[in-house]
N, C-alpha and C positions, 0 to 999 in steps of 0.2 A: 600911210594916211597921215594927214597933218592934224595938228591939235584942233584946228577949227572944224574939220570934218568929224573928228571923234566927238567933240562937244555937241555939234549939231545933231549927230546921230543919237547921242545920249539924251538930248532934250526931246527929240521926236519920239524916242522910245518911252521916255517918262510920260509924255503927253498921251501916247496910245494906251499905256498900261493904266494910267489914272482914269482916262475916259472909259476904258473897258470895265473897270471896277465900278464906276458911277452908273454906267448903263446896266450892269448886272444888278446893282442895288435897286435901281429904278424898276427893272423888270420883276424883281421879287416882291415889290411893294404891293400890298393888297389894294383892290379897287375900292373897297368900302369897309365899313365895320363888320365884324364877324356876326353871324346869325346867332341869336340866343334862343335856341330851340329847347322846349321843355324836355327833360329827361325823366324817364320812369325808373323808379327804384324797384328792382326785382328782389324777391326774398332769396336769401342765400340757402341753397339746397343742402340738405344734410345727407351724407352718404349712409345708406343702410346696408348692413351685411345680411345677405340672404343665404341661409345654409344650403349647401348643395348635397342632395341625397345621393350617395354613391350606390350604384346598382351593379350587380355582376352581369356581364353580357355573355350570353351563351349562344353559340352559333349552331344552327341546325342545317347548315348547307352541306350537301354531299359533294364528294369529289367527282368531277366529270372526266371520264376517260376518253382520249381521242379515238376516233374511229378510222379505220383504214378504208377509205373510199378512193377509188381511182378517179383521177382528174382526166377529163377528155383531152386527147392530143389532137392538134390541128392536122 
């Protein structure tokens, strides 16, 4: 590649990069002023600790024994 081709390629690349940056900045520009919406102030909630009452759990379930029933054969 000759020096003329390298410099032409560099100039074209610089123009493309610069135009890409400018287009991106133009794309990100807002269309109008930002909306000024009223904001409500909410009271800061305070955390309360509720004591948990520990109870003893007793089970009244009975153990079920398997039954020996014959399954029908085809």
